[in-house]
N, CA and C of each residue as an Amber inpcrd file, in Angstrom:
protein
   426
 140.2540000  20.3130000  45.8110000 140.3060000  21.5610000  46.4220000
 139.7360000  21.8460000  47.6890000 140.4180000  22.7190000  48.5990000
 140.1080000  22.7810000  50.1390000 139.6070000  24.0570000  50.0640000
 137.9590000  23.5600000  50.5460000 137.1780000  25.2450000  50.5380000
 137.5260000  25.9640000  51.9020000 138.0260000  25.4040000  52.7980000
 138.1570000  25.8230000  54.0460000 139.8940000  27.0450000  54.1100000
 139.6110000  27.6490000  55.0020000 140.6370000  28.5840000  55.2700000
 142.1140000  27.9240000  55.6840000 143.3210000  28.3920000  54.6910000
 144.2250000  27.0200000  55.4210000 145.3820000  28.4890000  55.7050000
 145.3440000  29.4070000  55.6080000 146.2990000  30.3050000  56.3810000
 145.8830000  30.9460000  57.7220000 147.1750000  30.8040000  58.6530000
 146.7650000  31.2720000  60.1500000 145.9810000  32.1820000  60.4000000
 146.0240000  33.6200000  59.3110000 146.0120000  34.7920000  59.2770000
 144.1460000  34.8080000  59.2100000 144.1350000  34.0060000  58.0170000
 142.4680000  33.7080000  57.5220000 141.7030000  32.6010000  58.4840000
 142.3980000  32.0940000  59.3780000 141.5760000  31.1740000  60.0810000
 141.7000000  32.0490000  61.2660000 142.1190000  33.0550000  61.8720000
 142.0660000  34.0090000  63.0080000 140.9230000  34.9020000  62.5050000
 140.6350000  35.6620000  61.2130000 140.0170000  36.4240000  61.1680000
 138.4520000  35.4500000  60.9530000 138.5480000  34.3550000  60.2850000
 137.0290000  33.7060000  59.9990000 136.5880000  33.1920000  61.6990000
 137.5160000  32.9790000  62.6440000 136.7730000  32.6500000  64.1950000
 136.8680000  33.7410000  64.9410000 137.4720000  35.2740000  64.2430000
 136.7180000  35.9380000  65.3610000 135.2960000  36.6620000  64.9190000
 135.3800000  36.6010000  63.1570000 133.9300000  36.6490000  62.8020000
 132.4860000  35.9790000  63.4290000 132.9730000  34.8980000  63.2460000
 132.3010000  33.5510000  63.9540000 131.9880000  33.8280000  65.5200000
 132.7560000  34.1590000  66.1110000 132.3140000  34.6230000  67.8980000
 131.7520000  36.1170000  68.0400000 132.1380000  36.8710000  66.8500000
 131.0980000  38.1820000  67.2840000 129.9760000  37.8000000  66.4350000
 129.6420000  37.2940000  65.5260000 128.1300000  37.0040000  65.4000000
 127.3830000  35.9960000  66.2160000 128.2500000  35.0610000  67.0600000
 127.5670000  34.3270000  67.9570000 127.1630000  34.8960000  69.0570000
 127.8940000  35.9870000  69.2740000 127.7150000  37.0140000  70.6250000
 126.8290000  37.6800000  70.6740000 126.2350000  38.3860000  69.2220000
 125.6620000  39.4000000  69.2470000 124.5250000  39.1440000  68.3500000
 124.2840000  37.6520000  68.2610000 122.6900000  37.2630000  67.3900000
 122.3800000  37.1630000  68.6170000 120.7920000  37.3360000  68.1490000
 119.2370000  37.2030000  69.2050000 119.6210000  37.4800000  70.3570000
 120.3630000  38.7710000  70.3240000 120.7680000  39.2230000  71.5430000
 120.7020000  40.7920000  71.7170000 119.3520000  41.3290000  71.7070000
 119.2650000  42.9510000  71.0100000 119.3080000  43.8380000  72.1580000
 119.0930000  43.7290000  73.0970000 119.6840000  44.1680000  74.3250000
 120.6940000  44.9140000  74.7120000 121.9800000  43.7540000  74.4390000
 123.4280000  44.3660000  73.9160000 123.4950000  44.8420000  72.7860000
 122.9470000  44.4650000  71.9470000 123.4700000  45.4690000  70.8920000
 122.9200000  46.8740000  70.8440000 121.8580000  47.2610000  71.4060000
 121.2980000  48.4380000  71.7660000 121.6900000  49.3410000  72.3940000
 122.5540000  48.2910000  73.6880000 123.3850000  49.0100000  74.6740000
 124.4880000  49.5820000  74.2200000 124.9620000  48.7730000  73.3160000
 126.1550000  49.4550000  72.7450000 126.3970000  50.1950000  71.6340000
 124.8240000  50.2420000  70.6930000 124.9260000  51.0850000  69.8320000
 124.8500000  52.6450000  70.7920000 123.9860000  52.5110000  71.8600000
 124.0820000  53.7350000  72.5590000 125.3110000  54.5330000  73.1910000
 125.8110000  53.5200000  73.6830000 127.2650000  53.7250000  74.2020000
 128.1640000  53.8490000  73.2040000 128.4140000  53.5770000  72.0710000
 129.0860000  54.0100000  70.9980000 128.5340000  55.6820000  70.4410000
 127.1300000  55.6190000  70.2830000 126.8390000  56.7040000  69.7910000
 126.6210000  58.3040000  70.8000000 127.2320000  57.7980000  72.4060000
 126.9590000  58.7440000  73.3660000 125.8060000  58.9770000  73.5970000
 125.3020000  58.3760000  73.1500000 123.3590000  59.0940000  73.8790000
 122.9690000  58.9630000  75.2410000 123.9530000  57.9050000  76.1290000
 123.4180000  57.6320000  77.6280000 122.2170000  57.0410000  77.9160000
 121.9230000  56.9190000  77.0010000 120.4720000  55.9900000  77.4530000
 120.6240000  54.7820000  77.9420000 120.1150000  54.5090000  79.1550000
 120.0670000  52.9280000  79.8070000 119.1100000  52.0320000  79.1570000
 119.4970000  50.8070000  79.2330000 118.6740000  49.8140000  78.4420000
 118.4250000  49.0700000  79.8180000 117.2960000  47.9090000  79.9150000
 117.0010000  47.1860000  80.6340000 116.6480000  45.7720000  79.5940000
 116.7800000  44.3170000  80.3450000 115.9960000  43.6440000  79.1110000
 114.8840000  43.4280000  79.1180000 114.0790000  44.2940000  80.0260000
 112.4760000  44.3800000  79.9330000 112.1250000  45.7930000  79.2050000
 113.0450000  45.9870000  78.2240000 112.5770000  47.3180000  77.7380000
 112.3370000  48.3410000  78.2440000 113.0270000  48.8250000  79.2190000
 112.3220000  49.9340000  80.2610000 113.7290000  50.8000000  79.5620000
 113.7940000  52.1610000  79.6160000 114.6330000  53.0090000  79.2980000
 114.7460000  53.9370000  80.3350000 116.1280000  54.7860000  80.7940000
 116.5590000  55.5770000  81.9930000 117.1330000  56.2890000  81.5750000
 116.9290000  57.6160000  81.8600000 118.1330000  58.9440000  81.6930000
 118.0110000  59.8550000  82.4860000 119.2770000  60.2230000  83.3420000
 119.2590000  61.2850000  84.0560000 119.6650000  62.7670000  83.3480000
 118.6660000  63.7280000  83.8590000 118.8200000  65.0220000  82.7970000
 119.6220000  65.9530000  84.3740000 120.2080000  66.9750000  83.7490000
 120.3370000  68.0300000  84.5660000 119.4060000  69.2610000  84.3540000
 118.1820000  69.1570000  85.2630000 117.4190000  69.6930000  85.1490000
 116.3340000  69.2020000  86.0280000 115.4690000  70.4680000  86.6720000
 114.6280000  69.9030000  87.7000000 113.3430000  69.4020000  87.1160000
 112.8510000  68.9900000  87.8630000 111.8310000  67.6680000  88.0290000
 110.5200000  68.6060000  86.9580000 110.2400000  69.6150000  86.9650000
 109.3010000  70.4190000  86.6950000 109.4470000  70.8430000  85.0440000
 110.5380000  71.0440000  85.1960000 111.0500000  71.0510000  83.7340000
 111.4470000  69.9610000  82.5400000 111.9170000  69.0930000  83.2960000
 111.8900000  67.7200000  82.4850000 110.2860000  67.3500000  82.0940000
 109.3520000  67.3540000  83.2020000 108.1450000  67.1800000  83.0930000
 107.6570000  68.0440000  82.0270000 107.5990000  69.1520000  81.8770000
 107.1260000  69.8130000  80.9830000 107.7450000  69.4980000  79.4080000
 109.1450000  69.2050000  79.2910000 109.5680000  69.2520000  78.5070000
 109.0620000  67.7080000  77.6300000 109.1370000  66.5050000  78.7290000
 108.6270000  65.4160000  78.1870000 106.9420000  65.5440000  77.5040000
 105.9530000  66.0010000  77.9410000 105.0340000  66.1220000  77.4740000
 104.7810000  67.0510000  76.4760000 105.4520000  68.0210000  76.0670000
 105.8580000  68.7510000  75.0950000 106.1220000  68.1650000  73.5820000
 107.4330000  66.7910000  74.1670000 107.7440000  66.2300000  73.2200000
 106.8630000  65.2480000  72.7600000 106.1940000  64.6360000  73.6890000
 105.0450000  63.4530000  73.6230000 103.9080000  63.9740000  72.4090000
 103.6650000  65.5280000  73.0010000 102.6230000  65.9520000  72.2410000
 103.0870000  66.3460000  70.8200000 104.1910000  66.4730000  70.5460000
 104.7770000  66.8980000  69.6620000 105.1270000  65.6360000  68.5840000
 105.0060000  64.5160000  69.2170000 105.1630000  63.1770000  68.3630000
 103.4150000  62.2860000  68.3750000 102.7490000  63.0320000  68.7860000
 101.3040000  62.8800000  68.3880000 100.7670000  61.8370000  69.5960000
 101.5640000  61.8140000  71.0950000 101.2720000  60.5960000  71.5130000
 100.0990000  61.5810000  72.8090000  99.3620000  61.0380000  73.1600000
  97.9770000  61.4990000  74.0060000  98.3380000  61.1620000  75.5090000
  98.7030000  62.4160000  76.2010000  99.1680000  62.0580000  77.5390000
  97.5490000  62.1330000  78.3690000  97.3100000  61.0230000  79.1700000
  96.1120000  61.1090000  79.3760000  96.0410000  61.1060000  80.9330000
  97.0870000  61.1420000  81.5930000  97.2050000  61.7440000  83.1770000
  98.6580000  61.9860000  83.7550000  98.5510000  62.7500000  84.7120000
  99.4610000  63.2510000  85.3220000  99.5170000  63.4130000  86.4370000
 100.1730000  62.6410000  87.3460000 100.2530000  62.4560000  88.9930000
 101.1450000  62.2360000  89.7410000 101.0140000  62.6330000  91.1050000
 102.2860000  62.4420000  91.9020000 102.1910000  61.3720000  92.6850000
 103.0080000  60.3230000  92.6930000 102.9480000  59.1840000  93.6840000
 103.2800000  59.6440000  95.0450000 103.6190000  58.4000000  95.6880000
 103.5620000  58.5200000  97.3550000 105.2090000  59.1120000  97.5530000
 105.8510000  58.8280000  96.8810000 107.4320000  59.1560000  97.1200000
 107.8860000  60.4140000  96.3210000 106.9770000  61.0080000  95.7590000
 106.8400000  62.4080000  95.5130000 107.4090000  62.6800000  93.9030000
 107.0720000  61.1390000  93.2550000 107.5730000  61.1590000  91.8100000
 106.7370000  61.4770000  90.8720000 106.8830000  62.1250000  89.5580000
 105.8180000  62.4840000  88.4730000 105.7940000  61.3610000  88.1660000
 104.4350000  60.3380000  87.7620000 103.8120000  59.4260000  87.1630000
 102.9780000  60.5670000  85.9080000 103.5380000  60.0380000  84.6260000
 102.8940000  60.5210000  83.2930000 102.2610000  59.2340000  82.5110000
 101.1320000  59.1670000  82.2090000 100.5490000  57.8810000  81.3570000
  99.7220000  58.5120000  80.3290000 100.0580000  57.7110000  79.3570000
 100.0180000  58.6030000  77.8010000  99.4980000  57.0870000  76.6140000
  99.3800000  57.3520000  75.9640000  98.6820000  56.3930000  74.9080000
  99.1250000  56.7420000  73.1630000  99.3040000  55.7620000  72.8370000
  99.6900000  55.8910000  71.0960000  99.9000000  54.5430000  70.4900000
  98.7450000  54.5140000  69.6890000  98.0620000  53.3470000  69.4590000
  97.7650000  52.5490000  69.9580000  98.2910000  51.1250000  69.8370000
  98.2950000  49.9590000  70.7310000  98.9820000  50.0760000  71.7350000
  99.6400000  51.5940000  72.4670000 100.5420000  51.4170000  73.2670000
 100.3220000  51.7770000  74.4340000 100.5770000  51.2270000  75.5870000
 100.4870000  52.2260000  77.1840000 101.8700000  52.6990000  77.3050000
 101.9190000  54.2020000  77.9810000 103.3120000  54.3070000  77.9610000
 103.1040000  55.2500000  79.1670000 104.3650000  54.6790000  80.0170000
 104.4900000  54.9380000  81.4990000 105.9910000  56.1260000  81.6160000
 105.8490000  56.9330000  81.8030000 106.8710000  57.9550000  82.2450000
 106.7740000  58.4290000  83.4750000 108.0690000  57.9870000  84.2260000
 108.4590000  58.1640000  85.6650000 109.0580000  59.3610000  85.9890000
 109.2510000  60.2760000  86.8370000 110.2660000  61.4650000  86.9430000
 110.5760000  61.5550000  88.4660000 111.5950000  61.4390000  88.2390000
 112.1250000  60.9530000  89.9570000 113.2880000  61.7920000  90.0940000
 112.9370000  63.2040000  91.2480000 114.0920000  64.0020000  91.5210000
 114.9760000  63.5840000  92.5220000 116.6510000  63.8400000  91.6720000
 117.4470000  63.1200000  92.5750000 117.7310000  64.1090000  93.5980000
 118.1480000  65.5630000  93.0990000 118.7050000  67.3240000  93.6720000
 117.5000000  67.5990000  93.2750000 117.3200000  68.6970000  93.8430000
 116.7120000  69.9840000  92.9950000 116.6150000  69.9270000  91.8610000
 118.0100000  69.7450000  91.0330000 118.3910000  70.1320000  89.7740000
 118.6260000  69.0020000  88.9880000 118.2960000  67.7750000  89.4590000
 119.1230000  66.9720000  88.6150000 117.4370000  65.5560000  89.0560000
 117.3930000  65.0650000  87.7020000 115.5890000  64.1740000  87.4820000
 116.0950000  63.1370000  86.7410000 115.2840000  61.7270000  87.1120000
 115.7130000  60.7710000  86.4460000 114.4980000  60.4000000  85.6770000
 114.6540000  60.1340000  84.6770000 113.4110000  60.1240000  83.8370000
 113.3360000  58.1490000  83.4790000 112.8080000  57.7190000  83.6290000
 112.2640000  56.0060000  83.2650000 110.9400000  55.8790000  82.1030000
 111.1280000  55.3180000  81.0180000 110.2610000  55.2540000  80.2140000
 109.7360000  53.9360000  79.8580000 108.6240000  53.5210000  80.0030000
 107.9880000  52.3150000  79.5970000 106.8460000  52.0630000  78.5470000
 107.3420000  51.7750000  77.2050000 106.2460000  51.8570000  76.2830000
 105.5200000  49.8700000  76.1410000 104.4050000  49.8840000  76.5070000
 104.0270000  48.5110000  76.5310000 102.8670000  48.3780000  75.2750000
 103.1770000  47.3960000  74.8610000 101.9220000  46.4750000  73.8250000
 101.7890000  45.4510000  73.9200000 100.7870000  45.1730000  75.2740000
 100.1270000  44.1540000  75.8210000 101.3510000  43.7500000  76.8800000
 101.7140000  42.4910000  76.5450000 102.7810000  42.1390000  77.4740000
 104.1640000  42.6540000  76.7600000 104.4440000  42.4860000  76.1350000
 105.3430000  43.1680000  74.9610000 106.0070000  44.7000000  75.4690000
 107.1450000  44.7610000  75.6230000 108.0420000  46.6750000  75.8290000
 108.3880000  46.8500000  74.5590000 107.7410000  47.7940000  74.4520000
 108.3250000  48.5060000  72.9550000 109.7020000  49.3270000  73.1210000
 110.9710000  49.0160000  73.3210000 111.9200000  50.1130000  73.8530000
 112.1530000  51.0640000  73.1970000 112.0570000  50.9030000  71.3350000
 112.1090000  51.9700000  70.2150000 111.5800000  53.0840000  71.0200000
 110.0890000  52.5780000  71.3600000 109.1870000  53.9580000  71.5440000
 109.2410000  54.5040000  72.4990000 109.7620000  54.1560000  74.1460000
 110.7860000  54.4620000  74.9950000 111.5760000  55.5020000  74.4080000
 112.5890000  54.7910000  73.6380000 114.0040000  55.5780000  73.4580000
 113.4760000  56.7890000  72.5670000 112.8190000  56.8990000  71.7940000
 112.4960000  58.0570000  71.3130000 111.8100000  58.9730000  71.8760000
 110.8070000  58.7300000  72.9700000 109.9700000  59.7570000  73.7330000
 111.6320000  60.2450000  74.8230000 112.2590000  59.6350000  75.6340000
 113.3420000  60.0940000  75.9090000 114.1680000  60.8140000  74.7440000
 114.8360000  60.3700000  73.5640000 115.0480000  61.6780000  72.5930000
 114.5080000  63.1000000  72.6230000 113.3420000  62.7750000  72.3360000
 112.7780000  63.6550000  71.8480000 112.4910000  64.6820000  73.0120000
 112.6830000  64.4860000  74.5810000 112.6230000  65.0980000  75.6420000
 114.1410000  65.8670000  75.7050000 114.5310000  65.0240000  75.4720000
 116.1870000  65.3480000  75.5960000 116.4760000  66.8630000  74.3530000
 115.9280000  66.7710000  73.1280000 115.6260000  67.6920000  72.2120000
 114.8110000  68.8740000  72.8420000 113.7190000  68.4680000  73.3460000
 113.2240000  69.7630000  73.7640000 113.8420000  70.3650000  75.0410000
 114.7750000  69.6070000  75.9040000 115.2590000  70.4970000  76.6630000
 116.2450000  71.4990000  76.2870000 117.1850000  70.6380000  75.2890000
 118.0410000  71.4040000  74.8800000 117.8830000  72.9690000  73.8130000
 116.6260000  72.7970000  73.3760000 115.7780000  74.0320000  72.9330000
 115.9850000  75.5250000  73.7520000 115.5820000  74.7900000  75.6720000
 116.0490000  76.2310000  76.3150000 114.8510000  75.8610000  76.8560000
């Protein structure tokens, strides 16, 4: 008895499944990006676990919304400062994570948000993504 696929159709399917599995295993940033694009979330991921999103809202509005979102999540905001480039830097903590939110004004009505959640040397893109999504939720409430 032959245990391998003998029909060309079954062989093609098996080959496609193997290729798909080989290209997505151990490559979480790729699957996260694909999932985000598929869901229309519009969040960019990098290999370092940093997430980005641009909002059509003034920097002050995005800052207030992100602080409210973190407060709703139980994340403690430690400091809010402005760096020499005019960007707002929000530092926060949650359990054993250090969180940095950078707000960059692109125009008076457009703001780019970058979120980094670090657990020592490791980046926690899930927490960073949730902060971004919750900020978006607060912004949508008006």
